[in-house]
N, C-alpha and C positions, 0 to 999 in steps of 0.2 A: 250239031253243037262243036265248037273247036276244040280240039284235044289241046291245043298250045297256042299261050297268050303271050305278048310282048309288055313290057313294064318297065316305067322309069321309075328308079333308084335314086331317091335323095337322103338324106341325114340332116338329124337335129342330135345336137349332140355325136354320140357314138350309136344313135338306136336309128337303124336305117327301114326308111318305109319305102312304100310303092304304090304306083298311079297305073293304070290301065295307058300305053301307050296311044289307043287311040283315043283317048280323054284329053293328051298333053296337046295344046297347039305350038308352042315353043319357048324355050327355056334361055332369058337372058342374065348376064349384069345385073346386079340389084341397081336400080335408083331412087333417087330422090322421091317420096312419097309425100302427096298431101293429105295431110290433115281433113278429115271428114267429119265435121259437129256431129252428134247425135247420132252416129253410125253407132254399132253392138260395138262391145269391149274387144272381138276379136278382129274387127277391124282394124289397121294400122292407119288406112286411108287407101287414095285413089291414085291410079296413073292412069296416063295416057298411052295407049297400041294401034298405034295408025289413024287417028283420031274417034276411037272408041273408050270411054271413060270404064275403068275396070278398076272394080273393090280390089285391094291386096287384104288378104288374111295373116293375122299371127298364128302360124301351127302352131309354135310354142307354146302359147297360150291356151290353145285348144285342147293340147295332149298334157296341158300342168308341166311343163317342163320349165326350168328356171330359165327368167328371161336374160339377154345377155347384148351387150353392144354389137351395132351391127358393122359387119367387117367386109372390107373390100372382096373378100373371097365370095360372099353369099350370092345367092344366084333366087329371081324370081321364076318360078314357071306357071305359065299360061293354062289353063285348061277348062272344059266345061263343063259344068253340072247340067242336069237336066233341066234346067231353067237359066242358067246364064254363063257367060264367059267371067271367071275369079282368077287371081293371080296369089299364090302361097310362097311365101319368105322363107326360104329355105337356108339350111348351111350351106349344102354343096348339092349337086347334081353327082353322082357317081356312077352309074351305068344306065345301059338298057340291056335289058334280059329278056329270054326267052326262057319259057319253063312250062311242063305239061301241067293241064290244068286239075291233073291228078294229085301234083305235090301243093295244091295249095288247100289248106283247111280251111273250111268257111267258119268264121266266126260264132256262130252260133251254136256252133259243136263243140265249142271249148266253153265260152261264158254266153249264159244268153245276151245279157247287155252290154257288150262290148264295144261302146260309142264310138262312133267313127272310123270305127277299124270293120272292112268287111271281111278279110280273112286274114290268115298266114301262108309268105311262102315260104318253104323248107329248101333250104340250100344246103349246099355242101357244108359251107362255113357258115351257117347259122340259119338265124329266122329274121323275116323280112314284116312286116308290119301293114298289107294290102289297106290303102285307106279307100273310106267311102265317100265322097265329095259330096254326094247326094245328101247325106247325114250332115255334112259340116255346119249348118247353119238350123235350127230352131224355128219353127215358124214363128215364133215373136222375134226373132232375129232378122228372120228374112222379113219381115214388115218393115221393122225399125232402119232395117239399111237400105230399103226401096225408098222408105221417107225421105232418108238422111238424102237418099241420090237423086231422088225428086226436087227436094230444098237446095242443093247446090245448082241443078240445073235455072231454077228460078232468077231472073234477073233481079 
């Protein structure tokens, strides 16, 4: 087991979230997102990354944060879940940090049902919520997304 991990930190409003760096493929400036009919509400649409069609998730909606207009400073984080490559629309990416695994409090020890949060990273300047990408979509949403993507590929 590793005693230190690297994380990509991003913002939604003033809230800080993180993903394991090993899950992140790349971060890009926001681009036009093509709407995807019949996709779950949390899916903004799709984009192409080097020929791969990737669903773009509205992380604000998933965390029940207020919607806001897209900004030129917004970023898209391409990351791997256990099942697929996904894109997360975020306000900005602030940092890549390294911290000891002992500085991460697992979500289950705080509250048993912290949806979409794997843990909390304690830094000198505050807390960062460690995002659980594999729990981002429910099984029903996962199936709905698969059907929408399949329908999009049909001629």
